[in-house]
C-alpha positions as CSV (number, residue, x, y, z in Angstrom):
1,M,28.0,-14.1,22.8
2,K,25.4,-14.4,20.1
3,L,25.3,-12.0,17.4
4,N,21.7,-12.4,17.0
5,L,21.1,-10.4,20.0
6,F,22.7,-7.3,18.5
7,F,21.8,-7.7,14.8
8,K,18.5,-8.0,13.3
9,P,18.1,-10.5,10.8
10,R,17.0,-9.5,7.3
11,L,13.5,-8.8,6.2
12,S,11.6,-11.6,5.0
13,R,10.1,-11.2,1.6
14,R,6.6,-10.7,3.0
15,M,7.7,-7.7,5.3
16,A,9.8,-6.3,2.5
17,R,6.8,-6.4,0.2
18,Q,4.7,-4.8,2.7
19,L,7.1,-2.1,3.7
20,V,7.3,-1.2,-0.1
21,K,3.4,-1.1,-0.3
22,N,3.4,1.4,2.8
23,L,5.8,3.5,1.3
24,I,3.8,3.8,-1.9
25,L,0.7,4.5,-0.1
26,R,2.6,7.3,2.0
27,L,3.9,8.8,-1.3
28,D,0.3,8.6,-2.9
29,I,-1.3,10.3,0.2
30,E,1.3,13.1,0.3
31,E,0.7,13.7,-3.6
32,L,-3.0,13.7,-3.2
33,V,-2.7,16.2,0.1
34,E,-0.2,18.6,-1.7
35,H,-1.5,18.7,-5.3
36,P,-5.3,17.5,-5.0
37,E,-6.1,18.8,-8.5
38,S,-3.4,17.4,-10.4
39,A,-3.4,14.7,-13.1
40,K,-1.2,12.4,-11.0
41,S,-3.8,12.7,-8.0
42,A,-6.4,12.0,-10.5
43,E,-4.7,8.7,-11.4
44,I,-4.1,7.8,-7.6
45,R,-7.8,8.3,-6.9
46,A,-8.7,6.2,-9.9
47,K,-6.5,3.3,-8.8
48,Y,-7.7,3.2,-5.2
49,L,-11.3,3.6,-6.1
50,A,-10.9,0.5,-8.7
51,E,-9.2,-1.4,-6.0
52,I,-12.2,-0.7,-3.5
53,E,-14.9,-1.5,-6.1
54,R,-12.8,-5.0,-6.7
55,R,-12.7,-5.6,-3.0
56,N,-16.5,-4.8,-2.6
57,E,-17.3,-7.1,-5.7
58,N,-15.2,-10.1,-3.9
59,D,-16.9,-9.4,-0.7
60,L,-20.4,-9.8,-2.3
61,S,-19.7,-12.7,-4.3
62,A,-18.1,-14.4,-1.1
63,K,-21.7,-13.6,0.7
64,I,-23.6,-15.1,-2.0
């Protein structure tokens, strides 16, 4: 009887990193929804807006 059928292997580094990113994103969304006017929410908005701007700049430079 193989144990692999019953036990899942450990997460790969990539999957673990993605899991952590998803958890952080969820916590950030919860903070934005529960306390939209707090200073922490403003920091979260700034962080994601900067990321979106960076992504848009990268897309623009790739098109040129």
